[in-house]
C-alpha positions in Angstrom: -44.2 -41.7 -116.4 -40.3 -41.1 -117.5 -39.2 -40.8 -121.0 -36.8 -43.5 -121.7 -33.2 -43.4 -122.2 -31.7 -41.7 -124.6 -27.9 -42.8 -126.1 -25.6 -41.1 -127.0 -24.2 -42.0 -130.4 -20.3 -41.2 -130.1 -20.4 -43.2 -126.1 -23.6 -45.5 -126.2 -23.7 -44.2 -122.3 -27.7 -43.1 -121.2 -27.6 -39.0 -122.9 -28.7 -37.6 -119.5 -30.1 -34.2 -119.7 -28.6 -30.9 -121.3 -27.1 -30.4 -125.2 -24.9 -32.6 -124.2 -23.7 -36.1 -123.4 -23.1 -36.0 -119.1 -20.5 -38.6 -120.4 -18.4 -37.7 -123.6 -19.5 -34.2 -124.0 -20.7 -34.9 -127.3 -22.8 -32.0 -129.0 -26.1 -32.9 -129.7 -26.5 -33.0 -133.6 -23.1 -33.1 -134.4 -20.8 -35.1 -136.1 -19.8 -38.4 -133.6 -16.9 -36.7 -131.9 -17.7 -33.5 -132.0 -17.6 -32.5 -127.8 -17.9 -29.6 -126.2 -13.9 -28.3 -125.1 -12.9 -29.1 -122.3 -11.9 -26.2 -119.8 -8.2 -26.7 -119.9 -7.4 -26.4 -123.9 -9.4 -23.4 -124.0 -7.2 -21.8 -121.8 -4.5 -23.4 -123.6 -6.0 -21.8 -126.5 -6.0 -18.3 -124.7 -2.3 -19.1 -123.9 -1.6 -20.1 -128.0 -3.2 -17.2 -128.8 -1.1 -14.5 -127.0 2.6 -16.5 -128.3 0.8 -16.3 -131.8 0.1 -12.0 -130.9 4.0 -11.3 -129.9 5.4 -14.1 -132.8 3.4 -12.7 -135.5 4.2 -9.2 -134.1 0.1 -8.0 -133.8 -0.3 -7.4 -137.5 0.2 -11.3 -138.6 -1.9 -12.5 -135.9 -4.8 -9.8 -137.0 -4.9 -11.0 -140.9 -5.1 -14.1 -139.5 -7.8 -13.3 -137.8 -9.5 -12.4 -140.0 -9.6 -14.7 -142.5 -9.9 -17.0 -139.4 -13.1 -15.7 -138.6 -14.9 -16.6 -141.5 -14.5 -20.1 -141.0 -16.0 -19.7 -137.3 -12.3 -19.7 -135.3 -9.7 -17.9 -134.0 -5.8 -19.0 -135.1 -5.1 -20.5 -131.5 -8.7 -22.8 -132.7 -7.4 -23.3 -135.8 -4.0 -24.8 -134.9 -6.1 -26.8 -132.0 -8.7 -28.1 -134.1 -11.4 -26.1 -132.2 -14.1 -24.4 -133.3 -17.0 -22.2 -132.5 -20.9 -23.0 -132.4 -24.0 -21.0 -132.2 -25.9 -22.0 -129.4 -29.0 -22.1 -130.9 -28.3 -23.9 -134.5 -25.0 -25.8 -133.9 -23.7 -24.9 -137.3 -20.1 -23.0 -137.0 -20.4 -18.7 -136.0 -20.1 -16.7 -139.2 -17.6 -14.3 -139.3 -20.1 -11.1 -137.7 -20.7 -13.6 -134.7 -17.0 -13.7 -134.7 -16.2 -10.1 -134.6 -18.9 -9.6 -132.0 -17.6 -12.1 -129.6 -13.6 -11.1 -130.2 -14.4 -7.8 -130.1 -17.2 -6.5 -128.4 -18.1 -9.5 -126.0 -14.2 -9.3 -124.7 -14.3 -6.1 -124.7 -17.4 -6.3 -121.9 -15.5 -9.6 -120.3 -12.2 -7.3 -119.5 -14.5 -4.2 -118.0 -16.4 -7.2 -115.9 -13.4 -9.1 -115.3 -12.2 -5.3 -114.0 -15.0 -4.7 -111.4 -15.4 -8.7 -109.9 -11.3 -9.1 -109.5 -11.2 -11.4 -112.5 -13.8 -13.1 -110.7 -15.3 -14.9 -114.9 -12.3 -15.7 -116.0 -13.1 -18.6 -114.2 -16.7 -18.5 -115.3 -15.6 -21.5 -117.8 -14.8 -23.8 -114.8 -18.4 -23.7 -113.6 -20.3 -23.1 -116.2 -22.1 -26.2 -117.8 -21.1 -25.3 -121.0 -18.0 -24.0 -120.6 -19.4 -20.7 -121.9 -16.9 -17.8 -120.9 -18.4 -14.7 -121.1 -18.4 -13.4 -124.3 -19.7 -16.4 -124.9 -22.9 -15.7 -123.5 -22.5 -12.2 -125.0 -23.1 -13.9 -128.6 -24.5 -17.3 -128.0 -22.4 -19.5 -129.0 -20.0 -22.0 -127.3 -16.7 -24.0 -128.5 -16.1 -27.1 -129.7 -13.6 -29.9 -130.3 -14.1 -31.0 -133.9 -10.6 -32.0 -133.8 -10.9 -34.3 -137.4 -12.5 -30.9 -138.9 -15.8 -32.7 -140.2 -17.8 -29.3 -139.3 -18.4 -27.2 -142.7 -17.7 -23.1 -141.9 -20.7 -21.1 -142.5 -21.2 -20.1 -146.3 -19.5 -23.4 -148.0 
């Protein structure tokens, strides 16, 4: 008694187990092409975020962040075509969820990293959903949304 194989709507291969296609990382229930963001792109996003903080003299980045959070993004994620989704609903993260992730989650993550020799910085490499500790705290995942197919909350 095996369940029939489910084909991925994006790459048409066997979906496998889990919320993402085992081959192309398409996220279940999302438009074609909306896939789980790779660890490399997420790490690049962290570097870009740091650069933006410096270039915008912190205050510009802070104001930009407050606006971008309402769309389930950070300034770097906005530039790179990435979006944060709530894991339970698959909808774009709200401003409150982004605050939980970016302020509370990253503060807790920094404390955990201090006590684990920064091992959890690399959690993104072994987690099946490429989640960091702050993603786990906020219940979110990060996806590629290069064509802006996902609608921000309240739109």
